[in-house]
All heavy atoms as a GROMACS GRO file, in nm:
protein
  559
    1MET      N    1  16.628   9.902  10.151
    1MET     CA    2  16.557   9.898  10.023
    1MET      C    3  16.501   9.757   9.989
    1MET      O    4  16.388   9.746   9.946
    1MET     CB    5  16.655   9.938   9.910
    1MET     CG    6  16.603   9.929   9.771
    1MET     SD    7  16.494  10.068   9.750
    1MET     CE    8  16.475  10.070   9.576
    2TYR      N    9  16.584   9.658  10.021
    2TYR     CA   10  16.538   9.522   9.999
    2TYR      C   11  16.414   9.485  10.075
    2TYR      O   12  16.321   9.427  10.024
    2TYR     CB   13  16.655   9.422  10.037
    2TYR     CG   14  16.615   9.281  10.023
    2TYR    CD1   15  16.601   9.218   9.896
    2TYR    CD2   16  16.590   9.198  10.132
    2TYR    CE1   17  16.566   9.084   9.887
    2TYR    CE2   18  16.557   9.067  10.125
    2TYR     CZ   19  16.543   9.012   9.999
    2TYR     OH   20  16.510   8.877   9.994
    3SER      N   21  16.415   9.525  10.204
    3SER     CA   22  16.298   9.484  10.292
    3SER      C   23  16.169   9.560  10.246
    3SER      O   24  16.060   9.509  10.261
    3SER     CB   25  16.330   9.512  10.432
    3SER     OG   26  16.338   9.651  10.457
    4SER      N   27  16.183   9.676  10.187
    4SER     CA   28  16.072   9.746  10.139
    4SER      C   29  15.999   9.678  10.021
    4SER      O   30  15.883   9.707   9.990
    4SER     CB   31  16.099   9.896  10.113
    4SER     OG   32  16.182   9.902   9.991
    5ILE      N   33  16.072   9.592   9.956
    5ILE     CA   34  16.015   9.517   9.846
    5ILE      C   35  15.978   9.377   9.891
    5ILE      O   36  15.877   9.324   9.854
    5ILE     CB   37  16.119   9.513   9.726
    5ILE    CG1   38  16.138   9.646   9.673
    5ILE    CG2   39  16.069   9.420   9.623
    5ILE    CD1   40  16.245   9.661   9.567
    6SER      N   41  16.072   9.312   9.967
    6SER     CA   42  16.047   9.178  10.004
    6SER      C   43  15.933   9.159  10.106
    6SER      O   44  15.860   9.060  10.104
    6SER     CB   45  16.177   9.112  10.063
    6SER     OG   46  16.212   9.170  10.180
    7SER      N   47  15.916   9.258  10.195
    7SER     CA   48  15.812   9.247  10.298
    7SER      C   49  15.670   9.239  10.233
    7SER      O   50  15.588   9.150  10.267
    7SER     CB   51  15.818   9.360  10.394
    7SER     OG   52  15.721   9.351  10.485
    8PRO      N   53  15.631   9.332  10.136
    8PRO     CA   54  15.498   9.313  10.079
    8PRO      C   55  15.483   9.191   9.992
    8PRO      O   56  15.377   9.129   9.990
    8PRO     CB   57  15.484   9.442   9.989
    8PRO     CG   58  15.598   9.528  10.023
    8PRO     CD   59  15.701   9.450  10.098
    9ILE      N   60  15.597   9.148   9.930
    9ILE     CA   61  15.586   9.023   9.851
    9ILE      C   62  15.562   8.903   9.945
    9ILE      O   63  15.485   8.815   9.914
    9ILE     CB   64  15.710   9.009   9.763
    9ILE    CG1   65  15.708   9.115   9.649
    9ILE    CG2   66  15.712   8.868   9.701
    9ILE    CD1   67  15.830   9.121   9.569
   10SER      N   68  15.631   8.905  10.057
   10SER     CA   69  15.615   8.794  10.154
   10SER      C   70  15.474   8.796  10.206
   10SER      O   71  15.415   8.689  10.224
   10SER     CB   72  15.715   8.805  10.270
   10SER     OG   73  15.845   8.791  10.227
   11SER      N   74  15.418   8.909  10.228
   11SER     CA   75  15.273   8.923  10.277
   11SER      C   76  15.181   8.868  10.169
   11SER      O   77  15.088   8.795  10.204
   11SER     CB   78  15.249   9.073  10.303
   11SER     OG   79  15.122   9.089  10.341
   12LEU      N   80  15.202   8.904  10.039
   12LEU     CA   81  15.120   8.844   9.937
   12LEU      C   82  15.131   8.696   9.929
   12LEU      O   83  15.028   8.626   9.908
   12LEU     CB   84  15.156   8.909   9.805
   12LEU     CG   85  15.109   9.048   9.785
   12LEU    CD1   86  15.174   9.113   9.656
   12LEU    CD2   87  14.958   9.052   9.763
   13VAL      N   88  15.251   8.639   9.942
   13VAL     CA   89  15.271   8.497   9.936
   13VAL      C   90  15.192   8.432  10.061
   13VAL      O   91  15.123   8.331  10.038
   13VAL     CB   92  15.427   8.461   9.944
   13VAL    CG1   93  15.438   8.314   9.973
   13VAL    CG2   94  15.486   8.501   9.816
   14TYR      N   95  15.203   8.499  10.171
   14TYR     CA   96  15.136   8.445  10.292
   14TYR      C   97  14.976   8.441  10.262
   14TYR      O   98  14.910   8.349  10.290
   14TYR     CB   99  15.162   8.525  10.412
   14TYR     CG  100  15.079   8.498  10.533
   14TYR    CD1  101  15.100   8.382  10.606
   14TYR    CD2  102  14.969   8.576  10.568
   14TYR    CE1  103  15.019   8.343  10.717
   14TYR    CE2  104  14.887   8.546  10.675
   14TYR     CZ  105  14.915   8.433  10.751
   14TYR     OH  106  14.834   8.400  10.856
   15GLY      N  107  14.923   8.556  10.206
   15GLY     CA  108  14.786   8.558  10.180
   15GLY      C  109  14.743   8.459  10.075
   15GLY      O  110  14.636   8.392  10.095
   16MET      N  111  14.818   8.434   9.977
   16MET     CA  112  14.793   8.329   9.881
   16MET      C  113  14.789   8.191   9.938
   16MET      O  114  14.703   8.114   9.906
   16MET     CB  115  14.889   8.337   9.766
   16MET     CG  116  14.869   8.458   9.672
   16MET     SD  117  14.981   8.446   9.536
   16MET     CE  118  15.028   8.613   9.524
   17LYS      N  119  14.880   8.166  10.031
   17LYS     CA  120  14.881   8.039  10.100
   17LYS      C  121  14.756   8.022  10.180
   17LYS      O  122  14.700   7.915  10.196
   17LYS     CB  123  15.009   8.023  10.187
   17LYS     CG  124  15.133   7.996  10.102
   17LYS     CD  125  15.253   7.986  10.192
   17LYS     CE  126  15.381   7.959  10.112
   17LYS     NZ  127  15.503   7.953  10.192
   18GLN      N  128  14.710   8.130  10.250
   18GLN     CA  129  14.590   8.121  10.326
   18GLN      C  130  14.474   8.091  10.245
   18GLN      O  131  14.386   8.007  10.284
   18GLN     CB  132  14.571   8.255  10.399
   18GLN     CG  133  14.670   8.283  10.509
   18GLN     CD  134  14.672   8.175  10.619
   18GLN    OE1  135  14.564   8.154  10.678
   18GLN    NE2  136  14.780   8.113  10.643
   19LEU      N  137  14.463   8.155  10.130
   19LEU     CA  138  14.349   8.122  10.033
   19LEU      C  139  14.359   7.973   9.987
   19LEU      O  140  14.259   7.909   9.975
   19LEU     CB  141  14.352   8.211   9.912
   19LEU     CG  142  14.304   8.350   9.937
   19LEU    CD1  143  14.308   8.437   9.806
   19LEU    CD2  144  14.169   8.359   9.992
   20ARG      N  145  14.475   7.930   9.964
   20ARG     CA  146  14.495   7.796   9.913
   20ARG      C  147  14.451   7.686  10.008
   20ARG      O  148  14.394   7.588   9.970
   20ARG     CB  149  14.646   7.774   9.882
   20ARG     CG  150  14.675   7.641   9.811
   20ARG     CD  151  14.821   7.639   9.793
   20ARG     NE  152  14.849   7.592   9.658
   20ARG     CZ  153  14.961   7.569   9.609
   20ARG    NH1  154  15.070   7.603   9.681
   20ARG    NH2  155  14.979   7.533   9.488
   21ILE      N  156  14.466   7.716  10.141
   21ILE     CA  157  14.422   7.618  10.245
   21ILE      C  158  14.276   7.645  10.284
   21ILE      O  159  14.229   7.570  10.370
   21ILE     CB  160  14.513   7.624  10.368
   21ILE    CG1  161  14.510   7.761  10.441
   21ILE    CG2  162  14.654   7.582  10.336
   21ILE    CD1  163  14.578   7.759  10.572
   22GLY      N  164  14.211   7.740  10.222
   22GLY     CA  165  14.068   7.760  10.245
   22GLY      C  166  14.027   7.872  10.336
   22GLY      O  167  13.912   7.886  10.374
   23ASN      N  168  14.124   7.946  10.385
   23ASN     CA  169  14.095   8.065  10.464
   23ASN      C  170  14.047   8.182  10.374
   23ASN      O  171  14.128   8.264  10.328
   23ASN     CB  172  14.218   8.105  10.548
   23ASN     CG  173  14.189   8.226  10.641
   23ASN    OD1  174  14.075   8.267  10.653
   23ASN    ND2  175  14.290   8.270  10.700
   24LEU      N  176  13.920   8.180  10.352
   24LEU     CA  177  13.861   8.283  10.266
   24LEU      C  178  13.850   8.421  10.330
   24LEU      O  179  13.806   8.516  10.267
   24LEU     CB  180  13.724   8.238  10.213
   24LEU     CG  181  13.730   8.109  10.134
   24LEU    CD1  182  13.592   8.065  10.098
   24LEU    CD2  183  13.819   8.123  10.021
   25ASP      N  184  13.880   8.435  10.456
   25ASP     CA  185  13.875   8.559  10.523
   25ASP      C  186  14.012   8.625  10.526
   25ASP      O  187  14.028   8.730  10.595
   25ASP     CB  188  13.833   8.541  10.670
   25ASP     CG  189  13.685   8.494  10.681
   25ASP    OD1  190  13.609   8.531  10.590
   25ASP    OD2  191  13.657   8.412  10.766
   26ALA      N  192  14.103   8.578  10.445
   26ALA     CA  193  14.239   8.643  10.443
   26ALA      C  194  14.227   8.782  10.384
   26ALA      O  195  14.170   8.800  10.280
   26ALA     CB  196  14.328   8.554  10.360
   27LYS      N  197  14.283   8.872  10.456
   27LYS     CA  198  14.287   9.014  10.410
   27LYS      C  199  14.421   9.071  10.452
   27LYS      O  200  14.465   9.058  10.565
   27LYS     CB  201  14.172   9.091  10.469
   27LYS     CG  202  14.171   9.238  10.416
   27LYS     CD  203  14.042   9.304  10.448
   27LYS     CE  204  14.054   9.443  10.392
   27LYS     NZ  205  13.932   9.501  10.366
   28LEU      N  206  14.487   9.139  10.359
   28LEU     CA  207  14.623   9.190  10.390
   28LEU      C  208  14.616   9.344  10.412
   28LEU      O  209  14.540   9.413  10.342
   28LEU     CB  210  14.714   9.164  10.267
   28LEU     CG  211  14.729   9.020  10.227
   28LEU    CD1  212  14.813   9.008  10.102
   28LEU    CD2  213  14.782   8.933  10.340
   29ALA      N  214  14.686   9.382  10.516
   29ALA     CA  215  14.701   9.522  10.544
   29ALA      C  216  14.781   9.591  10.431
   29ALA      O  217  14.871   9.538  10.375
   29ALA     CB  218  14.772   9.549  10.672
   30ASN      N  219  14.733   9.709  10.395
   30ASN     CA  220  14.798   9.793  10.283
   30ASN      C  221  14.805   9.934  10.322
   30ASN      O  222  14.706   9.998  10.346
   30ASN     CB  223  14.729   9.765  10.152
   30ASN     CG  224  14.798   9.831  10.038
   30ASN    OD1  225  14.913   9.854  10.043
   30ASN    ND2  226  14.722   9.857   9.939
   31ASN      N  227  14.932   9.983  10.322
   31ASN     CA  228  14.949  10.129  10.344
   31ASN      C  229  15.040  10.182  10.241
   31ASN      O  230  15.100  10.284  10.257
   31ASN     CB  231  15.004  10.151  10.488
   31ASN     CG  232  15.135  10.075  10.507
   31ASN    OD1  233  15.179  10.000  10.428
   31ASN    ND2  234  15.182  10.086  10.633
   32ARG      N  235  15.047  10.118  10.123
   32ARG     CA  236  15.131  10.159  10.016
   32ARG      C  237  15.050  10.221   9.897
   32ARG      O  238  14.936  10.178   9.879
   32ARG     CB  239  15.214  10.050   9.966
   32ARG     CG  240  15.306   9.992  10.075
   32ARG     CD  241  15.388   9.873  10.020
   32ARG     NE  242  15.475   9.913   9.919
   32ARG     CZ  243  15.610   9.907   9.923
   32ARG    NH1  244  15.666   9.863  10.036
   32ARG    NH2  245  15.686   9.942   9.823
   33GLN      N  246  15.109  10.310   9.824
   33GLN     CA  247  15.047  10.369   9.708
   33GLN      C  248  15.123  10.337   9.580
   33GLN      O  249  15.099  10.397   9.482
   33GLN     CB  250  15.044  10.528   9.728
   33GLN     CG  251  14.962  10.563   9.849
   33GLN     CD  252  14.818  10.525   9.842
   33GLN    OE1  253  14.755  10.534   9.741
   33GLN    NE2  254  14.762  10.479   9.956
   34ASP      N  255  15.202  10.238   9.582
   34ASP     CA  256  15.286  10.205   9.466
   34ASP      C  257  15.234  10.076   9.402
   34ASP      O  258  15.119  10.036   9.431
   34ASP     CB  259  15.436  10.191   9.494
   34ASP     CG  260  15.459  10.085   9.606
   34ASP    OD1  261  15.359  10.023   9.654
   34ASP    OD2  262  15.574  10.064   9.638
   35GLU      N  263  15.308  10.015   9.317
   35GLU     CA  264  15.262   9.892   9.245
   35GLU      C  265  15.233   9.780   9.344
   35GLU      O  266  15.141   9.706   9.323
   35GLU     CB  267  15.364   9.854   9.142
   35GLU     CG  268  15.374   9.944   9.017
   35GLU     CD  269  15.464  10.067   9.045
   35GLU    OE1  270  15.518  10.079   9.158
   35GLU    OE2  271  15.478  10.148   8.952
   36LEU      N  272  15.315   9.771   9.450
   36LEU     CA  273  15.293   9.658   9.547
   36LEU      C  274  15.168   9.686   9.623
   36LEU      O  275  15.098   9.594   9.660
   36LEU     CB  276  15.415   9.647   9.634
   36LEU     CG  277  15.540   9.594   9.567
   36LEU    CD1  278  15.659   9.605   9.658
   36LEU    CD2  279  15.518   9.457   9.518
   37GLY      N  280  15.144   9.812   9.646
   37GLY     CA  281  15.005   9.845   9.713
   37GLY      C  282  14.889   9.810   9.623
   37GLY      O  283  14.786   9.758   9.663
   38TYR      N  284  14.905   9.831   9.494
   38TYR     CA  285  14.804   9.800   9.394
   38TYR      C  286  14.779   9.647   9.389
   38TYR      O  287  14.667   9.598   9.394
   38TYR     CB  288  14.844   9.844   9.256
   38TYR     CG  289  14.743   9.799   9.151
   38TYR    CD1  290  14.628   9.869   9.130
   38TYR    CD2  291  14.769   9.689   9.072
   38TYR    CE1  292  14.534   9.825   9.033
   38TYR    CE2  293  14.679   9.648   8.972
   38TYR     CZ  294  14.567   9.711   8.958
   38TYR     OH  295  14.471   9.672   8.861
   39LEU      N  296  14.889   9.569   9.394
   39LEU     CA  297  14.880   9.421   9.397
   39LEU      C  298  14.813   9.375   9.528
   39LEU      O  299  14.728   9.285   9.521
   39LEU     CB  300  15.014   9.358   9.390
   39LEU     CG  301  15.080   9.364   9.252
   39LEU    CD1  302  15.225   9.312   9.255
   39LEU    CD2  303  14.998   9.284   9.146
   40THR      N  304  14.840   9.439   9.634
   40THR     CA  305  14.780   9.402   9.762
   40THR      C  306  14.634   9.430   9.764
   40THR      O  307  14.552   9.352   9.805
   40THR     CB  308  14.852   9.475   9.880
   40THR    OG1  309  14.987   9.445   9.880
   40THR    CG2  310  14.789   9.431  10.016
   41ASP      N  311  14.592   9.550   9.707
   41ASP     CA  312  14.451   9.578   9.694
   41ASP      C  313  14.384   9.478   9.604
   41ASP      O  314  14.273   9.437   9.632
   41ASP     CB  315  14.434   9.722   9.638
   41ASP     CG  316  14.453   9.828   9.744
   41ASP    OD1  317  14.449   9.798   9.869
   41ASP    OD2  318  14.478   9.944   9.702
   42ALA      N  319  14.443   9.446   9.495
   42ALA     CA  320  14.388   9.349   9.397
   42ALA      C  321  14.371   9.215   9.464
   42ALA      O  322  14.268   9.148   9.448
   42ALA     CB  323  14.475   9.335   9.273
   43PHE      N  324  14.465   9.174   9.546
   43PHE     CA  325  14.456   9.050   9.617
   43PHE      C  326  14.338   9.052   9.714
   43PHE      O  327  14.256   8.955   9.717
   43PHE     CB  328  14.586   9.022   9.700
   43PHE     CG  329  14.568   8.901   9.791
   43PHE    CD1  330  14.590   8.774   9.750
   43PHE    CD2  331  14.531   8.922   9.929
   43PHE    CE1  332  14.566   8.671   9.834
   43PHE    CE2  333  14.514   8.817  10.012
   43PHE     CZ  334  14.535   8.692   9.964
   44ASN      N  335  14.323   9.165   9.791
   44ASN     CA  336  14.207   9.175   9.884
   44ASN      C  337  14.077   9.167   9.811
   44ASN      O  338  13.980   9.099   9.854
   44ASN     CB  339  14.224   9.300   9.966
   44ASN     CG  340  14.335   9.292  10.071
   44ASN    OD1  341  14.373   9.183  10.110
   44ASN    ND2  342  14.391   9.400  10.111
   45GLN      N  343  14.072   9.236   9.697
   45GLN     CA  344  13.936   9.235   9.622
   45GLN      C  345  13.912   9.096   9.567
   45GLN      O  346  13.800   9.048   9.573
   45GLN     CB  347  13.953   9.338   9.514
   45GLN     CG  348  13.947   9.478   9.565
   45GLN     CD  349  13.976   9.581   9.446
   45GLN    OE1  350  13.983   9.547   9.332
   45GLN    NE2  351  13.973   9.708   9.483
   46THR      N  352  14.009   9.033   9.515
   46THR     CA  353  13.991   8.894   9.458
   46THR      C  354  13.957   8.799   9.568
   46THR      O  355  13.864   8.712   9.540
   46THR     CB  356  14.126   8.852   9.395
   46THR    OG1  357  14.162   8.947   9.289
   46THR    CG2  358  14.113   8.707   9.333
   47ALA      N  359  14.013   8.805   9.681
   47ALA     CA  360  13.984   8.716   9.788
   47ALA      C  361  13.834   8.744   9.836
   47ALA      O  362  13.761   8.643   9.862
   47ALA     CB  363  14.077   8.739   9.910
   48GLU      N  364  13.801   8.865   9.844
   48GLU     CA  365  13.659   8.899   9.882
   48GLU      C  366  13.559   8.849   9.776
   48GLU      O  367  13.454   8.791   9.814
   48GLU     CB  368  13.642   9.051   9.903
   48GLU     CG  369  13.511   9.094   9.954
   48GLU     CD  370  13.493   9.060  10.094
   48GLU    OE1  371  13.587   9.032  10.169
   48GLU    OE2  372  13.374   9.057  10.142
   49GLN      N  373  13.589   8.868   9.649
   49GLN     CA  374  13.501   8.816   9.545
   49GLN      C  375  13.492   8.669   9.545
   49GLN      O  376  13.381   8.609   9.531
   49GLN     CB  377  13.548   8.860   9.410
   49GLN     CG  378  13.534   9.015   9.386
   49GLN     CD  379  13.600   9.060   9.258
   49GLN    OE1  380  13.676   8.991   9.193
   49GLN    NE2  381  13.572   9.184   9.224
   50GLN      N  382  13.602   8.603   9.574
   50GLN     CA  383  13.597   8.459   9.579
   50GLN      C  384  13.514   8.405   9.693
   50GLN      O  385  13.435   8.315   9.674
   50GLN     CB  386  13.740   8.397   9.590
   50GLN     CG  387  13.755   8.251   9.580
   50GLN     CD  388  13.897   8.206   9.593
   50GLN    OE1  389  13.990   8.276   9.618
   50GLN    NE2  390  13.913   8.073   9.565
   51ARG      N  391  13.529   8.478   9.804
   51ARG     CA  392  13.445   8.435   9.920
   51ARG      C  393  13.296   8.455   9.891
   51ARG      O  394  13.211   8.367   9.919
   51ARG     CB  395  13.475   8.524  10.041
   51ARG     CG  396  13.418   8.479  10.171
   51ARG     CD  397  13.479   8.545  10.288
   51ARG     NE  398  13.440   8.687  10.296
   51ARG     CZ  399  13.328   8.735  10.355
   51ARG    NH1  400  13.242   8.645  10.404
   51ARG    NH2  401  13.301   8.866  10.359
   52TYR      N  402  13.257   8.562   9.830
   52TYR     CA  403  13.122   8.584   9.793
   52TYR      C  404  13.064   8.485   9.690
   52TYR      O  405  12.954   8.441   9.697
   52TYR     CB  406  13.092   8.729   9.745
   52TYR     CG  407  13.085   8.829   9.852
   52TYR    CD1  408  13.166   8.946   9.850
   52TYR    CD2  409  13.002   8.813   9.960
   52TYR    CE1  410  13.164   9.042   9.949
   52TYR    CE2  411  12.991   8.904  10.059
   52TYR     CZ  412  13.082   9.016  10.056
   52TYR     OH  413  13.066   9.112  10.160
   53LEU      N  414  13.154   8.453   9.593
   53LEU     CA  415  13.108   8.353   9.489
   53LEU      C  416  13.084   8.222   9.548
   53LEU      O  417  12.985   8.150   9.514
   53LEU     CB  418  13.209   8.351   9.377
   53LEU     CG  419  13.218   8.474   9.284
   53LEU    CD1  420  13.342   8.452   9.190
   53LEU    CD2  421  13.094   8.481   9.198
   54ILE      N  422  13.170   8.181   9.638
   54ILE     CA  423  13.155   8.049   9.704
   54ILE      C  424  13.036   8.050   9.792
   54ILE      O  425  12.954   7.952   9.787
   54ILE     CB  426  13.285   8.014   9.780
   54ILE    CG1  427  13.393   7.976   9.680
   54ILE    CG2  428  13.260   7.892   9.871
   54ILE    CD1  429  13.531   7.956   9.745
   55LEU      N  430  13.011   8.155   9.864
   55LEU     CA  431  12.890   8.164   9.952
   55LEU      C  432  12.764   8.163   9.868
   55LEU      O  433  12.664   8.102   9.899
   55LEU     CB  434  12.891   8.280  10.034
   55LEU     CG  435  12.991   8.282  10.154
   55LEU    CD1  436  12.996   8.416  10.227
   55LEU    CD2  437  12.960   8.172  10.251
   56ASP      N  438  12.765   8.230   9.753
   56ASP     CA  439  12.658   8.233   9.659
   56ASP      C  440  12.623   8.101   9.604
   56ASP      O  441  12.509   8.060   9.600
   56ASP     CB  442  12.674   8.332   9.548
   56ASP     CG  443  12.554   8.357   9.461
   56ASP    OD1  444  12.445   8.373   9.515
   56ASP    OD2  445  12.576   8.354   9.335
   57ILE      N  446  12.731   8.027   9.563
   57ILE     CA  447  12.704   7.891   9.508
   57ILE      C  448  12.648   7.799   9.616
   57ILE      O  449  12.555   7.716   9.590
   57ILE     CB  450  12.843   7.836   9.459
   57ILE    CG1  451  12.872   7.904   9.329
   57ILE    CG2  452  12.822   7.682   9.426
   57ILE    CD1  453  13.012   7.879   9.278
   58TYR      N  454  12.700   7.812   9.743
   58TYR     CA  455  12.651   7.732   9.852
   58TYR      C  456  12.499   7.761   9.881
   58TYR      O  457  12.418   7.667   9.893
   58TYR     CB  458  12.731   7.765   9.978
   58TYR     CG  459  12.683   7.694  10.099
   58TYR    CD1  460  12.702   7.558  10.118
   58TYR    CD2  461  12.621   7.762  10.202
   58TYR    CE1  462  12.657   7.491  10.230
   58TYR    CE2  463  12.576   7.702  10.319
   58TYR     CZ  464  12.591   7.562  10.329
   58TYR     OH  465  12.545   7.499  10.441
   59GLU      N  466  12.467   7.890   9.878
   59GLU     CA  467  12.327   7.931   9.903
   59GLU      C  468  12.231   7.871   9.786
   59GLU      O  469  12.124   7.830   9.809
   59GLU     CB  470  12.310   8.074   9.915
   59GLU     CG  471  12.370   8.130  10.042
   59GLU     CD  472  12.372   8.284  10.049
   59GLU    OE1  473  12.317   8.347   9.957
   59GLU    OE2  474  12.420   8.331  10.153
   60GLN      N  475  12.290   7.877   9.667
   60GLN     CA  476  12.206   7.828   9.554
   60GLN      C  477  12.184   7.676   9.566
   60GLN      O  478  12.074   7.628   9.539
   60GLN     CB  479  12.279   7.853   9.416
   60GLN     CG  480  12.270   7.994   9.371
   60GLN     CD  481  12.342   8.016   9.243
   60GLN    OE1  482  12.395   7.919   9.184
   60GLN    NE2  483  12.353   8.139   9.202
   61GLN      N  484  12.289   7.603   9.613
   61GLN     CA  485  12.272   7.461   9.631
   61GLN      C  486  12.175   7.428   9.740
   61GLN      O  487  12.092   7.333   9.734
   61GLN     CB  488  12.407   7.397   9.664
   61GLN     CG  489  12.501   7.395   9.539
   61GLN     CD  490  12.636   7.338   9.574
   61GLN    OE1  491  12.680   7.332   9.689
   61GLN    NE2  492  12.708   7.307   9.468
   62LEU      N  493  12.174   7.514   9.849
   62LEU     CA  494  12.078   7.494   9.958
   62LEU      C  495  11.933   7.513   9.906
   62LEU      O  496  11.846   7.442   9.941
   62LEU     CB  497  12.111   7.589  10.073
   62LEU     CG  498  12.217   7.555  10.166
   62LEU    CD1  499  12.238   7.664  10.269
   62LEU    CD2  500  12.192   7.420  10.235
   63ARG      N  501  11.915   7.626   9.827
   63ARG     CA  502  11.780   7.647   9.769
   63ARG      C  503  11.737   7.527   9.681
   63ARG      O  504  11.615   7.492   9.684
   63ARG     CB  505  11.782   7.774   9.691
   63ARG     CG  506  11.779   7.899   9.785
   63ARG     CD  507  11.747   8.025   9.704
   63ARG     NE  508  11.852   8.059   9.601
   63ARG     CZ  509  11.948   8.141   9.626
   63ARG    NH1  510  11.964   8.206   9.744
   63ARG    NH2  511  12.044   8.162   9.526
   64MET      N  512  11.824   7.482   9.598
   64MET     CA  513  11.786   7.369   9.512
   64MET      C  514  11.753   7.249   9.597
   64MET      O  515  11.659   7.176   9.562
   64MET     CB  516  11.903   7.334   9.414
   64MET     CG  517  11.919   7.438   9.306
   64MET     SD  518  12.066   7.413   9.196
   64MET     CE  519  12.023   7.250   9.132
   65THR      N  520  11.824   7.214   9.703
   65THR     CA  521  11.798   7.103   9.784
   65THR      C  522  11.664   7.114   9.853
   65THR      O  523  11.584   7.030   9.860
   65THR     CB  524  11.912   7.092   9.892
   65THR    OG1  525  12.032   7.074   9.820
   65THR    CG2  526  11.883   6.970   9.979
   66LYS      N  527  11.631   7.240   9.901
   66LYS     CA  528  11.503   7.268   9.964
   66LYS      C  529  11.389   7.247   9.856
   66LYS      O  530  11.283   7.198   9.890
   66LYS     CB  531  11.498   7.405  10.022
   66LYS     CG  532  11.580   7.416  10.144
   66LYS     CD  533  11.574   7.557  10.207
   66LYS     CE  534  11.655   7.569  10.334
   66LYS     NZ  535  11.651   7.709  10.384
   67THR      N  536  11.414   7.292   9.735
   67THR     CA  537  11.312   7.282   9.634
   67THR      C  538  11.287   7.134   9.599
   67THR      O  539  11.171   7.097   9.578
   67THR     CB  540  11.356   7.358   9.508
   67THR    OG1  541  11.378   7.491   9.543
   67THR    CG2  542  11.249   7.350   9.398
   68GLU      N  543  11.395   7.057   9.596
   68GLU     CA  544  11.377   6.916   9.564
   68GLU      C  545  11.303   6.844   9.673
   68GLU      O  546  11.232   6.742   9.647
   68GLU     CB  547  11.520   6.853   9.546
   68GLU     CG  548  11.586   6.894   9.418
   68GLU     CD  549  11.726   6.844   9.405
   68GLU    OE1  550  11.776   6.770   9.495
   68GLU    OE2  551  11.786   6.872   9.300
   69LEU      N  552  11.322   6.881   9.798
   69LEU     CA  553  11.253   6.822   9.906
   69LEU      C  554  11.104   6.855   9.902
   69LEU      O  555  11.014   6.778   9.928
   69LEU     CB  556  11.310   6.865  10.046
   69LEU     CG  557  11.451   6.809  10.071
   69LEU    CD1  558  11.502   6.872  10.202
   69LEU    CD2  559  11.454   6.664  10.077
   0.00000   0.00000   0.00000
């Protein structure tokens, strides 16, 4: 019982650490349909959105730099 709870939480902690160090490609495997599965899905969606937002800002800055030149 303990490992069925602690394992997904440990996985989420690992994913958060990966995002914190800048690994925006972090994606966690999920095969659960309970609350911990929902949290894992939410983490994956948040990580993906963060990656797209950062790429979008980077592309906007490149366009502005090209325009200024």
